[in-house]
PAZAPA-4460 file (N, C-alpha, C; in steps of 0.05 Angstrom, whole numbers, plus 32768, in hexadecimal, padded with zeros to 4 digits):
% residues 256
    n_x    n_y    n_z   ca_x   ca_y   ca_z    c_x    c_y    c_z   seq   type   mol
   7FBC   7ED7   7D79   7FB6   7EED   7D8B   7FCE   7EF1   7D9E     1      M     A
   7FD7   7F09   7DA1   7FEE   7F10   7DB1   7FE5   7F0F   7DCF     2      K     A
   7FF4   7F00   7DDF   7FEE   7EFF   7DFB   7FFA   7F17   7E09     3      M     A
   7FEC   7F22   7E1E   7FF6   7F39   7E2C   8010   7F32   7E3B     4      P     A
   8021   7F46   7E3D   803B   7F42   7E4B   8035   7F43   7E69     5      D     A
   803B   7F2E   7E78   8036   7F2F   7E95   8048   7F42   7EA5     6      P     A
   805C   7F4C   7E97   806F   7F5E   7EA5   806D   7F7B   7E9A     7      N     A
   8056   7F82   7E90   8051   7F9D   7E86   8034   7FA3   7E8A     8      S     A
   802D   7FBD   7E8A   8010   7FC4   7E8B   8003   7FBB   7E71     9      T     A
   7FEA   7FB2   7E72   7FD9   7FB1   7E8A   7FDE   7F98   7E9B    10      P     A
   7FDB   7F9C   7EB5   7FDE   7F86   7EC8   7FC1   7F7B   7ECE    11      F     A
   7FBC   7F62   7EC8   7FA1   7F58   7ECC   7F97   7F58   7EE9    12      P     A
   7FAA   7F59   7EFC   7FA2   7F5A   7F18   7F95   7F75   7F20    13      E     A
   7F9C   7F8A   7F10   7F93   7FA5   7F19   7F76   7FAA   7F10    14      I     A
   7F64   7F9F   7F20   7F48   7FA3   7F1D   7F3D   7FAB   7F38    15      L     A
   7F27   7FBA   7F38   7F1C   7FC3   7F52   7F15   7FAC   7F64    16      E     A
   7F0A   7F96   7F58   7F02   7F7F   7F69   7F1A   7F70   7F74    17      E     A
   7F32   7F75   7F69   7F4A   7F68   7F73   7F5A   7F78   7F87    18      N     A
   7F4F   7F8F   7F8E   7F5D   7FA0   7FA2   7F5A   7F94   7FBE    19      L     A
   7F71   7F8B   7FC9   7F72   7F7E   7FE3   7F71   7F92   7FFA    20      L     A
   7F83   7FA6   7FF8   7F86   7FBA   800D   7F97   7FD1   8003    21      Y     A
   7F99   7FE5   8013   7FAA   7FFC   800C   7FBD   8002   8023    22      G     A
   7FD1   8012   801F   7FE1   801C   8035   7FE3   803A   8033    23      T     A
   7FE3   8047   804B   7FE4   8064   804C   7FF8   806C   8061    24      M     A
   8001   8085   8060   8017   808E   8071   800B   809E   8089    25      I     A
   8011   8094   80A1   800A   80A2   80B9   8025   80AC   80C5    26      V     A
   8026   80C6   80CD   803E   80D0   80D8   8048   80BF   80EF    27      H     A
   8061   80B6   80EF   806A   80A5   8105   8067   80B2   8120    28      P     A
   805C   80A2   8133   8059   80AB   814E   8041   80BE   8152    29      G     A
   8031   80C2   813D   801A   80D4   8140   8001   80C5   8135    30      T     A
   7FEB   80D2   8137   7FD2   80C7   812C   7FC7   80DA   8116    31      F     A
   7FDA   80E2   8105   7FD2   80F5   80EF   7FDC   80EA   80D4    32      F     A
   7FCB   80ED   80C0   7FD2   80E5   80A5   7FE6   80F8   8099    33      L     A
   7FF9   80EE   808A   800A   80FF   807A   7FFB   810A   8062    34      R     A
   7FFD   8123   805D   7FF1   812F   8046   8005   8140   8037    35      Q     A
   8004   8140   801C   7FF3   812F   800B   7FFF   8113   8009    36      P     A
   7FEE   8100   8000   7FF7   80E6   7FFA   7FE5   80D8   7FE6    37      Q     A
   7FEF   80C6   7FD7   7FDF   80B5   7FC6   7FE4   8098   7FCF    38      I     A
   7FD1   808C   7FDD   7FD5   8072   7FE9   7FDE   805C   7FD5    39      P     A
   7FEE   804A   7FDF   7FF5   8032   7FCF   7FDE   801E   7FCE    40      S     A
   7FDB   8010   7FB8   7FC6   7FFD   7FB4   7FD1   7FE1   7FAF    41      L     A
   7FC5   7FCD   7FBB   7FCF   7FB1   7FB9   7FB9   7FA0   7FAC    42      Y     A
   7FC0   7F94   7F96   7FAD   7F84   7F86   7FB7   7F67   7F85    43      F     A
   7FA4   7F54   7F84   7FAB   7F38   7F80   7F93   7F2A   7F73    44      M     A
   7F99   7F1B   7F5E   7F85   7F09   7F52   7F86   7EEF   7F61    45      G     A
   7F7F   7ED9   7F53   7F80   7EBF   7F5F   7F98   7EAF   7F57    46      Y     A
   7FAC   7EBD   7F4B   7FC5   7EB0   7F42   7FDB   7EB3   7F57    47      N     A
   7FD5   7EC2   7F6D   7FE9   7EC5   7F82   7FFD   7EDB   7F7E    48      G     A
   7FFB   7EEA   7F68   800E   7F00   7F64   8002   7F1A   7F6F    49      R     A
   8012   7F26   7F81   800A   7F40   7F8D   8016   7F56   7F7B    50      L     A
   8005   7F6A   7F75   800D   7F81   7F65   8009   7F9A   7F76    51      V     A
   801F   7FA7   7F7D   801E   7FBF   7F8D   8021   7FD8   7F7B    52      R     A
   800E   7FEA   7F7C   8010   8003   7F6D   8017   8019   7F81    53      V     A
   802E   8024   7F7E   8038   803A   7F90   8038   8054   7F80    54      R     A
   8023   8064   7F82   8021   807B   7F70   8034   8092   7F78    55      P     A
   803A   8095   7F92   8048   80AE   7F9A   805D   80A7   7FB0    56      Y     A
   8076   80AD   7FA9   808C   80A6   7FBB   80A4   80B6   7FB2    57      H     A
   80B6   80BD   7FC5   80CE   80CC   7FBC   80DD   80BE   7FA5    58      P     A
   80DC   80A3   7FA4   80E9   8095   7F8E   80D8   8092   7F75    59      D     A
   80C0   809E   7F76   80AF   809E   7F5F   8098   808A   7F5F    60      G     A
   8088   808B   7F4A   8072   8078   7F45   807E   805C   7F3F    61      F     A
   8072   8047   7F49   807C   802D   7F43   8066   8018   7F45    62      G     A
   8069   8002   7F36   8058   7FEB   7F38   806B   7FD3   7F3E    63      I     A
   8064   7FC5   7F53   8076   7FB0   7F5D   8066   7F96   7F60    64      F     A
   8071   7F80   7F56   8063   7F66   7F57   8073   7F53   7F69    65      T     A
   8063   7F41   7F75   806F   7F2D   7F87   805E   7F14   7F86    66      K     A
   806A   7EFD   7F82   805B   7EE4   7F81   8058   7ED8   7F9D    67      D     A
   803F   7ED2   7FA4   8038   7EC3   7FBC   8045   7ECF   7FD5    68      N     A
   8042   7EE9   7FDA   804E   7EF4   7FF2   803D   7EEF   800B    69      P     A
   804B   7EEF   8022   803C   7EEF   803B   8034   7F0C   8041    70      R     A
   801C   7F10   804B   8013   7F2A   8054   8013   7F2A   8073    71      I     A
   8022   7F3B   807F   8025   7F3B   809D   801F   7F56   80A8    72      I     A
   8007   7F5A   80B4   8002   7F73   80C2   8014   7F74   80DB    73      P     A
   801E   7F8C   80E1   8031   7F8F   80F7   8033   7FAC   8100    74      H     A
   803F   7FB0   8117   8047   7FCC   811F   8065   7FCE   811D    75      I     A
   806F   7FE6   811A   808C   7FEB   8118   8094   7FF0   80FB    76      G     A
   80AD   7FF9   80F8   80B8   8000   80DD   80CE   7FEC   80D7    77      L     A
   80CA   7FDA   80C4   80DD   7FC6   80BE   80F1   7FCF   80A9    78      G     A
   8105   7FBF   80A5   811A   7FC4   8091   8117   7FAF   807B    79      N     A
   8111   7FB8   8063   810C   7FA6   804D   8124   7F95   8044    80      G     A
   813B   7F9B   804F   8153   7F8A   8048   8151   7F6F   8056    81      R     A
   8141   7F6D   806B   813F   7F54   807A   8123   7F48   8078    82      G     A
   8120   7F2F   8081   8106   7F22   8081   80F6   7F2E   8098    83      T     A
   80DC   7F26   8099   80CB   7F30   80AF   80D6   7F24   80C9    84      F     A
   80DE   7F0B   80C9   80E8   7EFE   80E2   8101   7F0B   80EC    85      E     A
   8113   7F13   80DA   812B   7F21   80E2   8125   7F3C   80EF    86      Q     A
   8112   7F4B   80E3   810A   7F64   80EF   80FD   7F61   810A    87      N     A
   80ED   7F4B   810C   80E0   7F45   8126   80F5   7F3E   813B    88      W     A
   8109   7F2E   8134   811E   7F26   8146   812D   7F3F   8151    89      E     A
   8131   7F53   8140   813F   7F6B   8149   812D   7F7F   8156    90      F     A
   8113   7F79   815A   8101   7F8A   8168   80F6   7FA1   8159    91      G     A
   80F9   7FA0   813E   80F0   7FB7   812D   80D2   7FB5   8128    92      L     A
   80C6   7F9D   8128   80AA   7F99   8122   809E   7F85   8135    93      V     A
   8083   7F87   8138   8074   7F73   8148   805C   7F6B   8137    94      Q     A
   8059   7F51   8131   8042   7F48   8121   8027   7F4A   8130    95      P     A
   8012   7F4F   8121   7FF7   7F50   812D   7FEC   7F34   8132    96      T     A
   7FF3   7F21   8121   7FEA   7F05   8125   8003   7EF3   8125    97      F     A
   7FFF   7EDA   812C   8015   7EC7   812B   8020   7EC6   810E    98      A     A
   803A   7EC8   810B   8046   7ECB   80F0   803F   7EB3   80DE    99      V     A
   803E   7E9B   80E9   8039   7E84   80D9   801D   7E84   80CE   100      E     A
   800B   7E95   80D8   7FEF   7E96   80CF   7FEB   7EA9   80B8   101      D     A
   8000   7EB6   80AF   7FFC   7ECB   809B   7FF8   7EC0   807F   102      H     A
   7FE5   7ECB   8071   7FDC   7EBF   8057   7FEC   7EC7   803F   103      P     A
   7FEA   7EB7   802A   7FF6   7EBE   8011   7FE1   7EBE   7FFA   104      T     A
   7FCA   7EB2   7FFE   7FB6   7EB0   7FE9   7FA2   7EC8   7FEB   105      S     A
   7F96   7ECD   7FD4   7F83   7EE3   7FD2   7F6C   7EDF   7FE7   106      R     A
   7F61   7EC7   7FE8   7F4B   7EC1   7FFA   7F53   7EC5   8017   107      V     A
   7F6A   7EBB   801E   7F73   7EBD   803A   7F7A   7EDA   8042   108      D     A
   7F85   7EE9   802F   7F8A   7F05   8035   7F70   7F15   8039   109      I     A
   7F5C   7F0F   8029   7F42   7F1B   802C   7F37   7F15   8048   110      D     A
   7F3A   7EFC   8051   7F31   7EF3   806B   7F40   7F02   8081   111      D     A
   7F5A   7F06   807D   7F6B   7F14   8091   7F60   7F30   8095   112      L     A
   7F5B   7F3F   807F   7F51   7F5A   8081   7F36   7F5B   808F   113      I     A
   7F24   7F48   8087   7F0A   7F46   8094   7F0C   7F42   80B2   114      S     A
   7F1F   7F30   80BA   7F22   7F2B   80D6   7F2C   7F44   80E5   115      N     A
   7F3D   7F54   80D8   7F47   7F6C   80E4   7F30   7F80   80E8   116      M     A
   7F1D   7F80   80D5   7F06   7F93   80D8   7EF3   7F8B   80EE   117      E     A
   7EF8   7F74   80FA   7EE8   7F6B   8112   7EF7   7F73   812C   118      A     A
   7F0D   7F82   812A   7F1B   7F8B   8142   7F09   7F9C   8153   119      F     A
   7F10   7F9F   816C   7F02   7FB2   817E   7F03   7FCE   8172   120      H     A
   7EED   7FDC   8171   7EEB   7FF6   8164   7EEC   800D   8179   121      R     A
   7EFC   8021   8172   7EFF   8038   8184   7EFD   8052   8174   122      I     A
   7EF9   8068   8183   7EF8   8082   8177   7F14   808E   8176   123      S     A
   7F18   80A4   8167   7F31   80B2   8167   7F37   80BD   8183   124      M     A
   7F23   80C6   8192   7F27   80D0   81AD   7F33   80BA   81BE   125      K     A
   7F28   80A1   81BC   7F33   808B   81CC   7F50   8084   81C3   126      Q     A
   7F56   8087   81AA   7F71   8082   81A0   7F85   8095   81AD   127      L     A
   7F7C   80AF   81B0   7F8E   80C3   81BC   7F8F   80BF   81DB   128      H     A
   7F79   80B4   81E6   7F78   80B0   8203   7F71   8093   8209   129      E     A
   7F84   8081   8205   7F7E   8064   8207   7F7C   8058   8222   130      P     A
   7F7E   8069   8237   7F7E   805F   8252   7F65   804F   8259   131      E     A
   7F4F   8057   824C   7F35   8049   8251   7F31   802F   8242   132      G     A
   7F44   8028   8230   7F41   8010   8221   7F4D   7FF9   8231   133      I     A
   7F3E   7FE4   8236   7F49   7FCE   8247   7F63   7FC3   823C   134      P     A
   7F75   7FBA   824E   7F90   7FB1   8246   7F8E   7F98   8234   135      D     A
   7F79   7F88   8237   7F78   7F70   8227   7F70   7F74   820A   136      D     A
   7F6A   7F8D   8203   7F63   7F94   81E7   7F7D   7F9F   81DA   137      I     A
   7F89   7F8E   81C9   7FA2   7F95   81BD   7FA1   7FA0   81A1   138      G     A
   7F8B   7F9B   8192   7F89   7FA4   8177   7F6E   7FB2   8173   139      T     A
   7F6D   7FC8   8165   7F55   7FD8   8162   7F53   7FE3   8146   140      V     A
   7F3A   7FEB   813F   7F36   7FFA   8126   7F28   8014   812D   141      Q     A
   7F32   802B   8122   7F26   8045   8127   7F0D   8049   8116   142      V     A
   7EF9   8055   8121   7EDF   8057   8113   7ED8   8074   810C   143      I     A
   7EE8   8088   8112   7EE1   80A3   810B   7EFA   80B3   8106   144      D     A
   7EF6   80CC   80FD   7F0D   80DD   80F8   7F1C   80D6   80DE   145      G     A
   7F33   80E3   80DA   7F42   80DF   80C1   7F4F   80C3   80C0   146      E     A
   7F51   80B5   80D7   7F5C   809A   80D8   7F46   8085   80DA   147      L     A
   7F2E   808C   80D3   7F18   8079   80D2   7F1F   8062   80C0   148      S     A
   7F1E   8049   80CA   7F24   8031   80BB   7F41   8027   80BF   149      G     A
   7F52   8037   80CD   7F6D   802F   80D2   7F6E   801C   80EA   150      F     A
   7F82   800A   80EA   7F86   7FF6   80FF   7F9E   7FFE   8110   151      F     A
   7F9B   7FF8   812A   7FB0   7FFE   813D   7FB5   7FE6   8150   152      F     A
   7FCD   7FE4   815A   7FD5   7FCE   816B   7FE5   7FD8   8183   153      Q     A
   7FE0   7FCD   819A   7FF0   7FD5   81B1   800C   7FC9   81B0   154      R     A
   8020   7FDA   81B6   803B   7FD0   81B8   803E   7FBF   81D1   155      D     A
   804B   7FA8   81CE   804D   7F96   81E5   805C   7FA3   81FC   156      D     A
   806E   7FB5   81F6   807F   7FC1   820B   8073   7FDB   8216   157      T     A
   806D   7FEE   8204   8064   8008   820D   8046   8009   8213   158      T     A
   8037   7FF6   8208   801A   7FF5   820A   800C   800C   81FC   159      R     A
   801B   801B   81EC   800F   8030   81DC   8005   8024   81C1   160      K     A
   7FF1   8031   81B5   7FE7   8028   819C   7FF7   8033   8185   161      F     A
   7FFE   8021   8173   800D   8029   815A   7FFD   801F   8142   162      N     A
   8000   802E   812C   7FF1   8027   8114   7FFC   800C   8109   163      V     A
   7FEA   7FFC   80FF   7FF1   7FE2   80F3   7FF9   7FE6   80D6   164      I     A
   8011   7FDE   80D0   801C   7FDF   80B4   801A   7FC4   80A7   165      N     A
   8020   7FC4   808D   801E   7FAB   807D   8038   7FA3   8071   166      A     A
   8041   7F8A   8077   8059   7F7F   806B   8050   7F6C   8054   167      Y     A
   805E   7F6C   803E   805A   7F58   802A   8076   7F4E   8021   168      D     A
   8079   7F33   8022   8093   7F29   801B   8092   7F0B   8013   169      G     A
   80A5   7F03   8003   80A9   7EE7   7FFD   80C6   7EE0   8000   170      N     A
   80CF   7ECA   7FF6   80EB   7EC2   7FFA   80FF   7ED4   7FEB   171      E     A
   80F5   7EE4   7FD8   8107   7EF5   7FC8   8108   7F11   7FD2   172      E     A
   80F1   7F1C   7FDB   80F1   7F39   7FE2   80DF   7F3E   7FFA   173      R     A
   80E7   7F52   800A   80D6   7F5B   8020   80CF   7F78   801C   174      S     A
   80B7   7F7F   8024   80AE   7F9B   8022   809D   7FA2   803B   175      H     A
   80A6   7FB6   8049   8097   7FC0   8060   8088   7FD9   8058   176      F     A
   806D   7FD6   8056   805C   7FEC   804D   8053   7FFD   8063   177      G     A
   8042   8010   805C   8037   8023   8070   801E   8018   807D   178      H     A
   800D   802A   8087   7FF6   8021   8097   7FE2   8012   8085   179      A     A
   7FD9   7FFB   808F   7FC7   7FEA   8081   7FAA   7FF4   8084   180      L     A
   7F9C   7FF7   806D   7F80   7FFD   806D   7F71   7FEB   805A   181      V     A
   7F58   7FE7   805F   7F48   7FD6   804D   7F44   7FE2   8032   182      S     A
   7F3C   7FD2   801F   7F36   7FDC   8004   7F22   7FF2   8005   183      A     A
   7F0D   7FEF   8015   7EF8   8003   8017   7F02   801D   8022   184      Q     A
   7F13   801C   8036   7F1E   8034   8042   7F2F   8044   802F   185      T     A
   7F41   8035   8020   7F53   8043   800E   7F43   804F   7FF6   186      V     A
   7F2E   8041   7FED   7F1E   804C   7FD7   7F0F   8065   7FE0   187      K     A
   7F06   8066   7FF9   7EF9   807E   8003   7F0C   8095   8004   188      E     A
   7F25   8090   800B   7F39   80A6   800C   7F3D   80B1   7FF0   189      Y     A
   7F40   809F   7FDC   7F44   80A8   7FC1   7F2C   80B9   7FB8   190      Y     A
   7F14   80AF   7FBE   7EFB   80BD   7FB6   7EF9   80D9   7FC3   191      S     A
   7F01   80DB   7FDD   7EFE   80F4   7FEB   7F14   8108   7FE5   192      N     A
   7F2C   80FF   7FDE   7F43   8112   7FDB   7F50   8112   7FC0   193      Y     A
   7F4B   80FE   7FAF   7F5B   80FC   7F97   7F4B   80FA   7F7D   194      L     A
   7F32   8101   7F7E   7F21   8102   7F66   7F20   80E7   7F58   195      G     A
   7F28   80E6   7F3F   7F26   80CD   7F2F   7F40   80BE   7F2D   196      H     A
   7F53   80C4   7F3E   7F6E   80B8   7F3C   7F6C   8099   7F40   197      I     A
   7F5A   8090   7F51   7F57   8073   7F54   7F4F   8066   7F3A   198      F     A
   7F3C   8072   7F2C   7F33   8067   7F12   7F4A   8068   7EFE   199      E     A
   7F5A   807E   7EFF   7F71   8080   7EEC   7F85   8069   7EF2   200      N     A
   7F89   8063   7F0B   7F9C   804E   7F11   7F92   8032   7F09   201      L     A
   7F78   802F   7F0A   7F6C   8015   7F00   7F72   8011   7EE3   202      L     A
   7F77   8026   7ED4   7F7E   8024   7EB7   7F97   8014   7EB3   203      A     A
   7FA8   8011   7EC8   7FC0   8000   7EC6   7FB9   7FE3   7EC2   204      L     A
   7FA0   7FDC   7EC7   7F97   7FC1   7EC3   7F87   7FBD   7EA9   205      G     A
   7F84   7FD3   7E9A   7F73   7FD2   7E82   7F83   7FD6   7E69   206      V     A
   7F95   7FE9   7E68   7FA4   7FEF   7E50   7FC2   7FF2   7E56   207      N     A
   7FD2   7FF0   7E41   7FEF   7FF6   7E44   7FF1   8014   7E49   208      T     A
   8000   801B   7E5E   8005   8037   7E64   8022   803E   7E5E   209      Q     A
   8028   8057   7E59   8042   805E   7E4E   804F   8075   7E5F   210      Y     A
   8069   8074   7E5F   8079   8089   7E6C   8088   8098   7E56   211      F     A
   8086   80B2   7E55   8094   80C2   7E40   80B2   80C5   7E47   212      P     A
   80C2   80BE   7E33   80DF   80C0   7E36   80EA   80D3   7E21   213      V     A
   80F6   80E9   7E29   8101   80FD   7E17   811D   80F5   7E0D   214      F     A
   8121   80F4   7DF3   813B   80EE   7DE7   8148   8109   7DDF   215      N     A
   815D   810F   7DEE   816B   8129   7DE8   8178   812A   7DCD   216      R     A
   8180   8113   7DC3   818E   8113   7DA9   817B   8119   7D92   217      D     A
   8162   810F   7D94   814F   8113   7D7F   813A   8128   7D85   218      T     A
   813A   8131   7D9F   8125   8144   7DA8   8109   8139   7DA5   219      S     A
   8107   811E   7DA6   80ED   8112   7DA4   80E6   8103   7DBE   220      R     A
   80CC   80FE   7DC2   80C3   80F0   7DDA   80BB   80D4   7DD2   221      V     A
   80C7   80C0   7DDE   80BE   80A4   7DDA   80AC   809C   7DF1   222      A     A
   8099   808B   7DEC   8086   8082   7E00   808C   8065   7E06   223      H     A
   8096   8060   7E1E   809E   8045   7E27   8089   8039   7E38   224      K     A
   8082   801F   7E35   806E   8012   7E46   8076   8013   7E63   225      P     A
   8063   8017   7E75   8068   8017   7E92   806D   7FFA   7E9A   226      V     A
   8083   7FF6   7EA8   808D   7FDB   7EB0   808D   7FD9   7ECE   227      L     A
   808C   7FC0   7ED8   808E   7FBC   7EF5   80AA   7FC0   7EFF   228      P     A
   80AD   7FC7   7F18   80C7   7FC9   7F25   80D8   7FDF   7F18   229      N     A
   80CB   7FF3   7F0C   80D8   800B   7F03   80CC   8022   7F13   230      H     A
   80DB   8039   7F15   80D1   8050   7F24   80D0   8068   7F11   231      Q     A
   80B9   8075   7F10   80B3   808A   7EFD   80AF   80A5   7F0C   232      Y     A
   80BC   80B9   7F02   80BB   80D4   7F0D   80C4   80D5   7F2A   233      Y     A
   80DC   80CA   7F30   80E7   80CD   7F4B   80F0   80EA   7F50   234      P     A
   80F5   80F0   7F69   80FE   810C   7F6F   811A   8112   7F65   235      Q     A
   8128   80FE   7F5C   8141   8103   7F4E   813D   810C   7F31   236      T     A
   8124   810A   7F28   811D   8111   7F0C   810C   812B   7F0C   237      M     A
   80FB   812E   7F20   80EA   8147   7F21   80ED   8152   7F3D   238      V     A
   80EC   816D   7F40   80EF   8179   7F5B   80D9   816F   7F6E   239      P     A
   80E1   816C   7F87   80CE   8162   7F9C   80B4   8171   7F9C   240      E     A
   80B5   818C   7F9A   809D   819C   7F9B   808B   8198   7F83   241      D     A
   8096   818E   7F6D   8086   818A   7F55   807D   816D   7F51   242      D     A
   8089   815A   7F60   8085   813E   7F5B   8068   8136   7F5C   243      Q     A
   8059   813E   7F70   803D   8136   7F73   802D   813F   7F5A   244      L     A
   8030   8158   7F52   8020   8162   7F3B   8028   8153   7F21   245      D     A
   8042   814D   7F1E   804B   813E   7F07   803F   8122   7F06   246      V     A
   8040   8115   7F1D   8035   80FA   7F1E   8017   80F9   7F1A   247      L     A
   8008   810C   7F26   7FEB   810D   7F22   7FE5   8112   7F05   248      L     A
   7FF3   8124   7EF8   7FEE   812A   7EDC   7FF3   8112   7ECA   249      G     A
   8008   8103   7ED0   800F   80EB   7EC1   7FF9   80D5   7EC5   250      W     A
   7FF2   80D1   7EDE   7FDD   80BC   7EE4   7FC3   80C3   7ED6   251      I     A
   7FBC   80DD   7ED6   7FA3   80E5   7EC9   7FA4   80E1   7EAB   252      Q     A
   7FBC   80DE   7EA0   7FBE   80DA   7E83   7FBC   80BD   7E7B   253      S     A
   7FBA   80AA   7E8E   7FB9   808E   7E88   7FA0   8089   7E76   254      F     A
   7FA4   8077   7E62   7F8E   8070   7E50   7F7B   805D   7E5F   255      E     A
   7F62   8065   7E62   7F4F   8055   7E71   7F3E   8045   7E5E   256      T     A
***
């Protein structure tokens, strides 16, 4: 029996029950979601490998894997060329929890998200007018409006609330992601705005998926397996105005 290739689709981690969290884009300095967007999805089984599915980005669709990364909720925009600690030292990011407490295992990351959902809860109106929120409340979760389910943290210096983002990194690579949301929140966004795209993306964990490559010499199309750490349909390949439709059409063609 041929064993599945761990570095090609299907990825066994990509199952609905393995979805840890998602990340979504909030316009910097505002409390508004960027539209349109297809949120990134983060999966992990019990082997410690994190699989990030990034469906929509100027650099294209991508699947990225990382072994035993630390997950660090934080505010600020970090630089992936440095570690979290280096970005913190330069004042680019502030962690939500003590850095040494950040988890790498599936169980501990689940616990981290659950603990965040126990944050003090506020309305969108309170987020826009935070003067009535006591100073000793530093982290909150919004309970209504388009940012329902999003987490925010007070800046130590300005005392303003900023959206909490998600860092994932190990000794080899750092990645500063967008706004952290729970698995339930990101699934609700897909259901409300993106039809069956979430189910199409889960097919990456079920069957080998392919990317069509046109050969100009033979005028034929070859179908290459989708691989991790590759970028498909970037804006250097398709016009920016067409990229979303091209990506959605390709994702909808995945064999389920």
